[in-house]
N, C-alpha and C positions, 0 to 999 in steps of 0.2 A: 654286786650291783655296779654297773658301769655308770660313770658320771654323765650328766646330761649334756656334756660338751667334750670335744676331743682334746682341747688344749690342757696341758698339765699345770697351768698356773692361772689363778683367778683372784678376783677381789671377793670379799665376803663381808657382810654386815657384822661388825664386831660383836653385837649382842647375840647373834646366832651361834657363836662359838664359845660363849660363856664369859665374855668380858662384861664387866658391870658398866655398860655405857647407855643402857635404856634410860628414858626420861625419868623413871622412878628410882634409878640407881640399882635396880635388881639385876641379878645374874640368872638368866633363864636360857641355857643353851638348848638348841634344837637337835635332838639325837638323830633325826632323819638327815638333817643338813650335815652333821658331823660324819655320818656314814658316807654321804656323797663326796665329802672332801678327802676321804682316805686315799692316800697315794698321790695327792695333788699338792703342789706348792700353793698356799693361799696366803693372802695378805688381808688382815682384818682392817676395816675402816669404819669410822662413825662420822657421817657427814655433819651431824649437829655439833659434835665436839670439834671437828675440823673447822667449822664455821664460827667457833668461839663461844658456844653455849655451854653452860656448866652441867655437871651431872651430880645430883639430880637436877632436873629443870621442870618447869611447868609444862604440862602436856599441851600440845599444839595440834592444829588441824588445818587442812586446806580450806580456804573460803573463796567462793566465787569462781572456781574452776579447778583444774588439775595442775600438776607440776609444769607442764608445757606453758600453761597460762601464767604461772608465777614467774617463770623465766622470761616471758614476754611482757611482764608487768601489767597483766590484765586481771590477776588474781593475787591473793595473799596467803601467807601462813600466819595464823593468829593464835597466840596461846590463850589458855583459859582465863587469864586476867585481862584479855582484850589487847595485849601488846602485839604489834606487828613484828614478827621475827623473820620475815621474808629475807632481809639482807643476810642474816646468818645462814639460812638454809641455802641461799644461792651461793654464797661463798663456800660453804661446805661441799656443795655439789661440784663446784669448780675445782676444789682441792682433790676430791675423789677422782675426777676426770684427769687431773694432772698426774696423779699417782698411776692411774691406768695407762696413760700415754708413756710415762717414764719407764714403766715395767713391760710395755708392749703387751698389755692384757686385753683380751677380746671378750672375756666372759666375766660376769659378776653374779653372785648369789646374794639376794637382798631380802630384807625383812618385810614380810607381808603386812598390810594394813598400817604402814608407816607413812607419814606425810613427806618423808624423804625418799624412802625406798620401795614403797608399795607399788605393785603393778596392776592388780585387779581393781575394778571399780574406778578409782581415780588414781592415775599414775602420780607418784611422788616426784619431788623436785629433782633429786639425784637420779632416780630411775629415768626421768624424762631426758635429762642431759646426757646420760650414758647412751640411751637408745638413739638419740639424735646423732650421736657420734659413732654409731655402728657397733656399740658394745652389746653383746647378747646378754640379756638379763633373765634370771630365773628367781623365783621367790620361795621362801619357806617361812613357817611360823604363823 
């Protein structure tokens, strides 16, 4: 199966490749994603960890908009305890973008349904920042 992008190097959400970075500390690699990564140099990233949040951590969700709105300070990312974790999500997104730029990466494979990485329904914070900067994003999981 050919990868969904021509470049031989990409970023990938660390949880998709089996690193225990999920909010609940679980390891749940996505076999379809791993198949897509065959023969490609990939760099795993976890925006939440790069933003300073621990693993495990309290689950969080977008409130009042999508990732674009969080980046523009019109919406928030709030955890289940009611704590605004937007600054950590924004910092993590910026760190992921910095890695992409440093590695001249134009493609990312991201975790679906994530307040950082999701693309469908409501775009996550990291996905929004990458898309804004011309990085092609695909999602799994």
